[in-house]
N, C-alpha and C positions, 0 to 999 in steps of 0.2 A: 332779691332774697323773698321776696313775698310768694315764691312759687315753690319754696322747698316743701315737698310732700310730706317730710317727716315732722315739720313746725306744726303747731295746733293753730287751725283756723277757726276762728269764733265769729259767726254770722251776725251781723249788725244788727238784724230783726231780733236777736235773742236778747239784746240790751234795751232797745227803744231808744228814743232821742235823748232823754234826760239823763238817763244812765249811762250812755255813751259820753255825752258832754262832761258829766262827772268823772268818769275814768279816765278821759284824755286830759283833764284840766287838774287832777288832784295833785299833780306835783309842781305845778305853777304856783308858786306862794307870791302875795302881794308884796310888792317891794316899796312901793311908792305912798306916802303918807297921805298924798290927795286922793287915793282911791279908798271911798267911804264904802262902797259896796262893788264887789267884782260879779264875778258869774254866779247866777243861781236867782236872779229875779228878772222882772219883766224888762229892767233896764239897769245899766252899771250907773252907779253916782260917783261924779267926781267933784272934789272941792276945790274951789277956785277963790281962796281968800272969804270974802264975804258973800259968796255965791256958791250956788250948787249946781251941776250940771247932770242932767240925764242923757244917756247915750244908749242907743239900741238899733240892731241891724237884724233885717230879715232878708231872707232869699226866696225868690218864686222860680220854679222851675217848668218850662213847658212841659206836658205829660204828666207830671207830678202834681203840680199845685192849681195849674190851670190847663184849659182845652180850649184852643182857639176855633175849635169847631163850634162852640156857642157863645164864647166869651169876646165881645167886641173889644177892641185894641184901646180904645178909649174908657171903657169900663176897666180893662185891665190896668192902665196907668193910674187910673184914679185908686182903684183898690190896691195896688202896690204901695202907693203913700199912704193910705188910711190906715192899713194893718200895721204899720210901725208906728204911727201916730197913736195908735189904739195902746201901744206898749209905753209909751210915754205917759198917757193918761192913765195906765194903771198904777203909775208911781205917786197918783194924785197931783202931778204937774200938767202945765200947757205948753203944747209942742210949739216949737219956734223957727225950726230949720230941718230941712233935709239933704242928704246927698242921694244921688241916683246913679248906680252903675249898670250896665247892661251888656251882654253879649248876645249878637245875632248874626245867625247865617245870611247866606247871600239870596236867599229866598224872600227876605223882606227889602222891599223897595223903599226909597226915602218918604214916599207918601204914607206907607205904613207907621213909620216910626213918627211922622209928625201926627198922626192920628192917636199914637200912644201919649205923645207929648202933650197933647190935648186934654187928656185925662189927667196928666200930671199937673198940668197947669189950673184946672179947674179945682184940683184937692187942694193946690196951694192958695187959691184965692178964697176956696171954700174956709178953709182953717185959719188963714191970715198967717202963713209960713212963707219963708223963703226957700227955693232951691239954690243951695251955695256951693254945689260940685257934684263931683262923681267920675265916672271913666267910662269908656267905649271901647269894646274889643270885638274881634269877630268869633265866632262859633262855628263849630262844625256841623252843628244839628240843632236846630230849633233856637229858642228865645230864653235867656237866663235875665232875670232882674234881681238886682240887690239895693236895699234902699237902708241908709241910715238916718235914724231920726234923733233930733236933739231937742231937749226942754231944759228950762232953769227955773230957779227959785232963788231968793234971798232969804229964805227962812227954810232951815233945815226941819224944823217941826212940821212942815207941811207936807214932807215926803211920806208916803205910805209903802213899806215894804210887805213882802208877803209872810213876815216873821213876827208881826205884832200882835195877833189874836190872842185872847184869853179865854178860859173857862168862863162861859154864860155871856160873853159876846153875843150880839145878834148878827145873823147873816143876812145880809142884803144885796138884792141884784137890781140892775137897771134894765128898764125895757122888757121885753119877752123872749122867749127863746126857742129852739128849735126851727126858725123860719128858714134860715140858710140852708140847712139840710134839706129840707123839704124841697126848697127851691132847687136845688142841685138834683134832686130825682125828678122834677118835673122837666127840667132842661134835658137830662140824659134820656127820658122817656121820648121827648120830641126829636132829640138826635136821632133814636134809632129808628123812628118813624122814617125821618126825613132819608136815612140810607136805604130804606125800602122803596120809599117814593119820593124823589128828588122834586116832585112837583108840590109836594104837600107844604101848605101854609100854617104855620103853628099858631093857635090862638092861645095866647099867654094872659089875655086880660084877666081872666077869672082868678090867676094865681099872681097878680102883679106885684103884691106886697112881698110875697116870698121869694120871688124871681128877682126882685131887687135887694133884697137882704142878701142873697148869694152873688150877685154881679155888681151890685155898688153899696158896701156895707159902710157904715158910718162910724167913726170914733167919737166916743162920749165925752168929748170936751164939755159939753153943756153940763154932765153931771159933776166935774169938777168943779167949774163955776157955781152950779147949786149947792154944793157941799159948803162951799167956802160961805156963800151967802147965809146958809142955815147955821153957821159956825159948828160945823160937824167935822171932827177930825177923824177918818178911818183908822182904825188900830191895825188893819191889814188890808191888803187890795191886790187883785188879779184881774186880768181881761179873760174874757171866755172865747178863746180860739180853738181849743180841741174837746170842748164839751164841759156841759156842768160838773159831772162827777170828777174829771182828770182835774179841774181847778180846784175844786173843794178839797181835793186830797193833797194839792200841792200846799194850799193854805195849813192843812192840819199837819203835814210833815215840817213846813218851815217855821210854824208856830208851837208845835210839841202840844198839840190840842187834838181833840175828837171832834165830832160834829153829830147834830141830828139835824136831817133833812127832810122837811114835810113835803111829801109829793103833791097833796092838793093845794100847797101854796105855790108851786112852781108856776109862773106866769107864761099862758100860750094863746096866742091871737087865734081867733076863731076861724082863720083861714088853715093855720097850721093844725087846728084840730080837724076840720074838714077834709085836708088833702091827706093827712095821716089815716083816716078813715078810707078814704079813696086808695090809697097804695097798700091798706092793710098794714101800717106801721104803729106800733105803740108811741102815743104821743110823747109819755114820758122817756121813753128810750130815745126818741128823737132829741129832746129837750138835754138829757144826761150824756149823750154819747155824739150828738151830730157835729156840734163845733162851729166856728166860722161866725156866730152871733156878734162878737166884738162888744158885747155888754160887758159892764164892770161888775165884778163880785167883790163884795168888802164886808167887814165886819166893821160893827160900831159897839160902844159901850151901852150897855141899857138904859143909861142916863141920858142919852141922847134920841132915844124912842121918840119922845113927843115932838122932837124938831122933824123927822121925817112921817111922822104918823099921818096917814090920807094923802101923802103926795103920789099923784098918778104916773110919775116916772121911776118910783122905787116901791120894791116888794120885799117884805121880810118873808124868807123862807125856811129859815131854820135858827139854830144857835149851836154855839161852840160847847163842848164838853170838856171833861178831864181826858187826857190821851188815852188811858186805859179803857175806856169807853167805844173808841174806835170811831170810825165814820160810818154813820149808818143813815138808809132812807126809811123814813116812817111811812108807809103805805096808806093809801085811804082806807084800808081794811084795819089800819093800826097795827100792822107787823112791822117789824124792825129788820131790815135786812141790809148786810155790810155793803157799802158803796165799792164798786170797783172801777177802774180805770178803763173804760171800754172805747176811748175816743181814739182819734187817729194815730197810728204809730208810723212815724217819717220812714222807718226802715222795713216795716211788715209787708204782708202779702194780704190782699185781698180786702183792704179796708176800703169803703166806698166813702171817700171823703175827698174833697177838691183842694184843702190847704191844711 
């Protein structure tokens, strides 16, 4: 029936990932009282009596989310786990278990999958999680990985949703931004050189930090522990997978607030700045739209500012405003520009993004 030429055909790229999910799931009501949070956040929250469980799933598809031309299988295994752990961390929880499912074509020998699982095992050891299940099947083309991550807490108050921010809350980010996107640009440039000259040996040492940000990202489990030690409870939280501007807009939409983001406060590593200059890319644009940094973006009450002030892992980059003010970038020159989500669209065309 999908081939009926008289029926209306809506291209998925017209909606984008989040609009598609909302459209497909709007007629799916929550029936179980144990479902505290369903679709619409970084993870679902399930009530288990005195405990609460976060569950999240992400899929990585060869040729869409990763390129094996420059992604070692060990790194891919590590990254596939980490990007899911990041979604649990984005609920202000510590991840505990994962399941790993994969579909692979017959071009992958056993040794290749062993290499993949070396990375999966390394991530499990690094983050103290257990791999507790999954599924394996065949694929007619390429590799598909699907990871489900689980975290838990015995305190519902610890959980941070996207929807708790209020006007005048401070907007805070961990680490620095734009590195993963610029690392991808370096890898793609070297790949093009290799196609022309297969004897070319790339020198990635000058770009080691940003290449690692792309190939081997880390989930900020340490920030969850840090906030707990500082006795800071985020009012809202999300991880940065699709770019800073996109994630800020998610917080604003879910919380019903606006935001002022200050361009001169966005944390950028010197290597990101120098590589942006080399590639003639605006460093602010790389941070706003690049994505895949997997840093945590969250809001806190102004009363908690003294607790995080001066911490090298955290940067206050703006504040939330009344909804009517909209989400705005305050430029270095003092101008106010509406924030737009120019990050990666899973169904769009021409987006220069790996995940």
